[in-house]
N, C-alpha and C positions, 0 to 999 in steps of 0.2 A: 504494500500500500504506500510505503514511503517513496517508492520509485515513481508512482503515479503523481505524487506531490511535486517532484522535481520537474516532471514533464508539464504539469499544469502551470507551474511557475514560469517555465520557458514560454509557454503559450501566452500567458498573461503579460509577460515582459514584452513579447512581440506586439501585443495590442497597445501597450503603453507607448512603445516606440512608434507605432503607427499614429497614435494620437499626437505625439510630439512632432512627427513629420508634418501633420496637418496644421498644428499651431505655429511651429517655427519653419514654415515653408521656405526652403532654400537656404536657411541660415547655416545648417550643418552640411549642406550639399558640397560646399567648397572643400570641407575637410575630407569627405569621402572621394571627391574628385582628385585631391592631392595624393591619396593613397594609390590611385591608378597611375600616377606619374604623368598625368596629362595625356594619356593614350585615348584616342577617340574610340577605340575598340571597346573600352569599358564605360563608354558614355551611358549613364543611367543604370548600369548593372550594379553599381555600389550605391544606389540611392537609398534613402531611408525607407520608402515604401517597399522596395524589393527586399531589403534586409528584414524589415518587420514581417513581411509575408513569409519569408523563409523561417524565421525564428518561431512565429506563431504556428505555422504548419508543422514544424518539427515537434514542438511541444505538445500540441493538441493531438496530433496523430500518434505520437509516442504514448500519450495518456490513454487514448482509445485502444491502442495495441496491447498495453499492459492490463487495462481494466476489463475490456470486453473479450479479448482473445487470449488473455493469460500469457502473453509473450514475455520472454526474458528481456533484460535491459539491452543486450546487443541487438536482438531482433527488432525491438521497439525503436531503438535509435536508428538503425539502418532504414527501417520503414519510414520513420519520421524524416530522415535526410532525403530519401527519395521523393516523398511528397513535398517536402520543403523546397527542393530544387524545382519541382514542377510548378509550384505556386509562385516561386520567385521568378521563374521564366515567364509565366503568364502575366504576372504583375508588370514585368519589364516590357513585354510586348504591348500590353494594354496602355501603359503610360506613354510609350513611343507613338502609338496610334493616336492618342489624345493630343499629344504635343506636336504632331506632324503639321508642318505649315502647308496649308492647302494651296493649290495652284490657281485658285480663282483670283482673277485680278480685282483690284479695287474698282468700285463703280465710278464712271466718269460722266460728265455732262452729256457727252455724245450718245450715251446709252438712252437718253430721254427721247431721241428722235423716233417718231412713230408710236409713242405711248399716248394713252388718253389721260385726261384729267378733268377737273371741274373748275369753272370760273368762280373765284372767291369775291373779287372786286370787279365790277363791270369793266369791260375793255372798250374805250372810246375809239373812234376811227383814227384819231390823230395823236394818240398817246398810249400810255401803258395802264394795264389793269393787273390783277393778280390771279394766278391759277395754282391749284393744289395738285401736285404730281407726286408719284411714288418712285423713288430712286432706291433700288436694292431693298424694296419692301418698306422703306421709311417715307412717311409723308413729308414733302418739302414744298414750301411756297416759293414761287418764282414770279418775277415781273414778266408780264406777257403783252405782246403786241399782236395785232391782227389786221388784216386788210379791210375788214368791215367791223362795225360795232358788234360786240358779243355781250349778251345780258348775263347777269349774275346767276349762277346755278347751271348754266349751259355746259354740256359736255363738249370738250375740244380735243383735237389731236395736235401733237407737237410736230411742226414742220421743220423747224431748224433751231439750233442753239445759237443765240447771239453772243452770250457771255456766260460766265459761270453762274450768274444770277438772273438771266433773262432768256426768254424763248419767244419764238414766233409760233402762233397757233392758228388753227382754222376750226370753225364749228363742225361738229359731227352731224352729217345729214342722215336722217333715218327715214 
């Protein structure tokens, strides 16, 4: 029974280490990166979440192996190490997937061409009004010019982008 206590202590220590990694995000990462000697191969392998996953899996798997299966210390430790390595690898792969920089470019004003929007402030024939457009899913208000007057609330299409804050629109014909 004392063997199970050691394994449960290791599992609990891993959970505490995981909580510390969430609270002190990145604070101790530099220390673990320095252990790797600056090798990019070890990038993220010695991170706190990976180490916490390994230690927790080792401890809790060892406790399950000794308590439920009646395994000896060596068998429980080897089983815990195998599961710990698997959990550490999965944690490393998952964190790499989360931190991977997507290839999607940042939205630009030119992306507005051909999109529809609504007139917020009426557009006179000789000046500017305002339209509400959506750029990358976010509502953005733009100054708008049109060849003919457009009433407030009308649906419009963007014909061209005049500047980062203004567009030329035309009413949607239905």
